[in-house]
Every structure is written in C-alpha cells, then in structure tokens.
C-alpha positions as CSV (number, residue, x, y, z in Angstrom):
1,M,-4.2,-269.2,-53.3
2,S,-4.8,-265.5,-53.2
3,T,-5.5,-263.0,-55.9
4,I,-3.3,-259.5,-56.3
5,S,-5.8,-256.5,-56.7
6,Q,-4.6,-255.0,-60.2
7,I,-5.2,-251.2,-59.3
8,Q,-4.1,-248.5,-62.2
9,V,-4.8,-244.5,-61.9
10,V,-6.9,-244.3,-65.2
11,S,-7.5,-240.4,-66.8
12,F,-9.1,-239.0,-69.4
13,R,-9.9,-235.2,-71.0
14,A,-13.9,-234.8,-70.8
15,S,-14.8,-231.4,-72.1
16,G,-18.4,-230.0,-73.5
17,H,-21.3,-231.5,-72.8
18,F,-20.3,-234.6,-71.3
19,L,-17.9,-232.3,-68.8
20,N,-20.8,-230.4,-68.3
21,W,-22.6,-233.5,-67.2
22,I,-20.4,-235.0,-65.5
23,E,-20.1,-231.6,-63.0
24,A,-23.9,-231.4,-63.1
25,Q,-23.9,-234.6,-61.3
26,R,-21.1,-234.0,-58.1
27,L,-22.2,-234.1,-54.9
28,D,-22.1,-231.6,-51.9
29,G,-17.8,-231.6,-51.8
30,E,-17.2,-233.6,-54.4
31,S,-14.2,-233.1,-57.7
32,V,-15.2,-233.7,-61.2
33,N,-13.1,-236.6,-60.7
34,Q,-14.6,-238.0,-57.4
35,A,-17.5,-238.2,-59.4
36,A,-16.5,-239.3,-62.6
37,Q,-15.1,-242.2,-60.8
38,R,-17.9,-243.0,-58.5
39,I,-20.5,-242.7,-61.4
40,L,-18.3,-245.0,-63.1
41,K,-18.4,-247.3,-60.3
42,E,-22.4,-247.0,-60.2
43,V,-22.8,-247.7,-63.3
44,S,-20.2,-250.9,-63.5
45,G,-22.5,-252.2,-60.6
46,T,-19.1,-252.2,-58.5
47,S,-20.5,-249.5,-56.0
48,T,-21.9,-250.2,-53.1
49,A,-24.6,-247.3,-53.4
50,L,-28.1,-247.7,-54.9
51,S,-27.3,-247.4,-58.4
52,T,-30.3,-244.7,-60.1
53,I,-27.7,-243.5,-62.3
54,S,-27.3,-246.5,-64.2
55,T,-31.2,-246.4,-64.5
56,N,-31.0,-243.1,-66.0
57,I,-28.5,-243.1,-68.1
58,V,-30.0,-246.3,-70.0
59,D,-33.0,-244.8,-70.4
60,I,-31.2,-241.2,-71.8
61,V,-29.6,-243.4,-74.1
62,D,-32.9,-245.7,-74.9
63,K,-34.1,-242.2,-76.1
64,T,-31.3,-240.8,-77.6
65,V,-31.3,-244.1,-79.9
66,S,-34.9,-243.7,-80.6
67,S,-35.4,-240.5,-81.4
68,S,-32.2,-240.6,-83.5
69,L,-33.4,-243.7,-85.3
70,N,-37.2,-243.4,-85.9
71,P,-36.8,-240.6,-88.2
72,V,-34.6,-242.8,-90.6
73,M,-36.7,-245.8,-90.2
74,E,-39.5,-243.8,-91.7
75,R,-37.5,-242.9,-94.4
76,M,-36.3,-246.3,-95.1
77,A,-40.0,-246.9,-95.2
78,A,-40.9,-244.3,-97.6
79,I,-38.3,-245.3,-99.6
80,E,-39.5,-249.5,-99.7
81,E,-42.9,-248.1,-100.4
82,R,-41.8,-246.3,-103.9
83,L,-39.5,-249.3,-104.8
84,G,-42.1,-251.6,-104.4
85,K,-44.1,-249.1,-106.9
86,L,-41.1,-249.0,-108.5
87,S,-41.3,-252.8,-109.4
88,A,-44.9,-253.8,-109.7
C-alpha cells in the first residue's frame, strides 16, 4: 500500500520585524519566499541541511521569554512578600 504525499501551496503575509528577519536570513540568490520555506523546513527538521537555525531560534525565544518573565516574577515575589506581612 503506497502513501500519497500531500502537497499544498502555503502562503502568508509577513511584515515588520518578522519580514526583516526573514530577509536577513536569505542566502545569495534566494528569494524571501525561498528563505521562508527553507527556514520552516530547517526548524521542522525535514531539511537535509544542518539545522543550526533551529538552535538559534530556541535560544532567541528562551532569552526573550526569560527577559520578559523575570520582571514579572520579581514583582510577584514582592507582592507575595507584602501579602505575607499583611496576614501576619
């Protein structure tokens, strides 16, 4: 029993920082669309090329989330401390 490979054209709009980032990732002679396709393949692990971009994206996301959450966590700790003093 053979499996039929599903092929579908996928398109989406990109603007602002996201578009700028994709454009910055383009290889010589590569269009923005080709770069986006290559990046998605690399991130998903379906690319045969070495996928260092996946590691880079994870690092970027981790740093962004961490830097965004740290002030929130510090504020929550301060609030918990004040609440502890009020209930004492």
